[in-house]
C-alpha positions, 0 to 999 in steps of 0.5 A: 500499500505504500508503493501504491502511495509513493506511486500516487504521489509521483504522478500527481506530481509529475500532473503538478508539474506538467500543468505547471509546464502547459499552462504558465511555462510553455504560455510564457515563451509562446507569449516570448516569440510573439513579443519578438515577431511583433518588435520586429514587425515594431520597427519596421513600421517605424522605419516606415513612418519616419522615412513618410514623415521625412518626404512629406517634410520634403513635399511640405517644404517643395510646396512652400518655395512653389507658392513662394516663387510662384511668380519669378517669371512676373518678377523677372519681367519687372526687372527687366523693365527696370532697367529699361530692357524690353522683353518679347512675351510668348506665352511662358517664354521671353526673349529680350536684347539690349545694353545694361550696367554691370549692376544689373547685370549682376542682378540679373544673373542673381535673380536666375540663381535664386530661380526655381520655375525658370530655365534659360535656353539661350544667354549671349552676352558680352562685355562692351568696354574693350579694356572693362578692368583698368587700374588707373581710372574707374569707368562704368562698364555696360553688358551687351545682351545680345539674346537671352530667352527664359522659359517658365517651367513646372516645378517638378521638372525642374527638381528632376534636373538637379 
C-alpha cells in the first residue's frame, strides 16, 4: 500500500509539474516569441513612418517654395523693365536683348541663381568695353545682352533635373 501511495504522490506531482509546464511556462515562451516578432514588425513600421515623415516634410518645403516662387516669371519681367529692357513675351517664355550696367547684369544673374521655375534656353552676353578692368581710372562698364531666352517651367521638371 505504501508503494501505491508513493506512486500516486509521484503521479500527482508529475501531473502538477506538467500542468505548470503546459499552462504557465509554454504560454510564456510562446508570448515571448510573439513579442519578439511584433517588436521586429514594429521596428519596420517605425522606419517606414520616419521615411514617410521625412518625405512629407520635403514635399511641404517644396510646396512652400512653389508658393513663394510662383511669380518668378513676373518678377523677372519687372526686373528687366526696371533696367529699360523690353522683353518680348510669348506664352511662358521671353526673349530680350539690350545693354545694361554691370550692377544690373549682376542683379539679373543673381535672380536666376535663386529661381526654381525659370530655365535659361539661350544666353549670349559680352562686355562692351575693350578693357573693362583698368587700374588707373574707374569706368562704368556695360554688358551687351544679345540674346537671352528664358522659359517658365513646372516646378517638378526643375527638381528632376537637379
